[in-house]
N, C-alpha and C positions, 0 to 999 in steps of 0.2 A: 183526769178529762183528755179526751182525744178531738183534734182537729181535723177536718178534712179538707185536706189538697185539692185547691181549685180546676186543676187540669185533668187527672185522672181519680178524681175524687174518693184518694186513698185516706184510710183514717191514719195520724200520727201523733207524738206529743204525748204519751202515758208515763205519769212517773212509776219507779218501779213497783213493781207487786199492787199494780191496781189492778179492780174488777176489771171483767169485760178484753182486757189487753190479748186473750186466747180467740175469742169469737170475732174481734175485730178484725186481726190479722188472720184469721180462717179467709174472712172477707176481702182483704187486700189481694192475698193470694190468688184466691179464685177470679178475682178482676183483673189480674194484671197478664194471667191465661188466657183470658179474653178478649184481652183488648190489644196487648203488644205484642207485634206482626202482625198486624190483622189481616187474615185472608177469610172469604166467606166463599159458601158455596153458589149460592145467588143471592139476585136481590128482586125477582119479579116474582117470585110464588107468593101468592093470595093468603095460602092457607098452610101452616106447618105440613112438614110431611108425616107422612104416618109410619115410617120407622126408621126414626132420625137414631143416628151415631151419637155416644159420648162425645161431645167436644167440637159436632158440627155448629155451624155459626153460620147465620143469614143475615141480611140487609132487610127489614122488614118493609113493604111496598105502603103505600096508601090504597086504601080499601080492603085491606087483610082481613080475614075473619079467624074465628074459634080463639087459640090462645093468644095468636097475636094482632086480634081485632085492637085499634087504639095506637096502636105504638108504632105509627109511621117514623120512619127513618133509624130509627133503634135497632142494636144489632142483638139477635137473638141466639142465643148460645146454650147447647144442651148439656146440663151439668147434672149428675147425679140424677139422672132420669126425669128432669124436669126443665124448662125452659127459664133461663135469667135472660134480664133486659137490661140496655147500657146505652145509655143516651148519649150519641158522640159530640166531641167537641169539635169548632170551627177548627181547620187544619188536621183534622184525624187521616190518614191515606188508608187506604182498603184496596187489596185484591179481589178482583171479583174473578174468582177461577172458573166458571161455565162462561162468562166473556173474555178471560185473556185480557183485561185492562184494570188498569188502577185509576183509582177514584179518590176525590179530597170531599170532606165534608167542608160546605162553605154555610154563610147565614142561610142560605136560601134551599139548602136540602145537600143530597149527595150529587156530583157533579156527571158527567154524562161518562168521562175517563176516555184516559189514552190506552190504546192496543200495546202492549207488550209483548 
């Protein structure tokens, strides 16, 4: 039986030979690839881009539409031709590429950011 880490949401604690290890480990590795060293292309697009590249990441703004509807403040990551979503935790840092700003996730949402 796996447990879930409260900070990054990673599964851990399997016993040797336990079923499900391989699928949970795949999910862990995808999550780490999505959120460690977090840098996003944009945070004010209200619709997913028409032709995203694998690995592209975005912060979803309020009022987003399409596949992003109802996922405000989450990180959208393009993996295997589909969007995956990760809810940020307080204290996560993120570089916003199109603004050249570093932002932090607070209890009230993403900060305005500091120019880098």
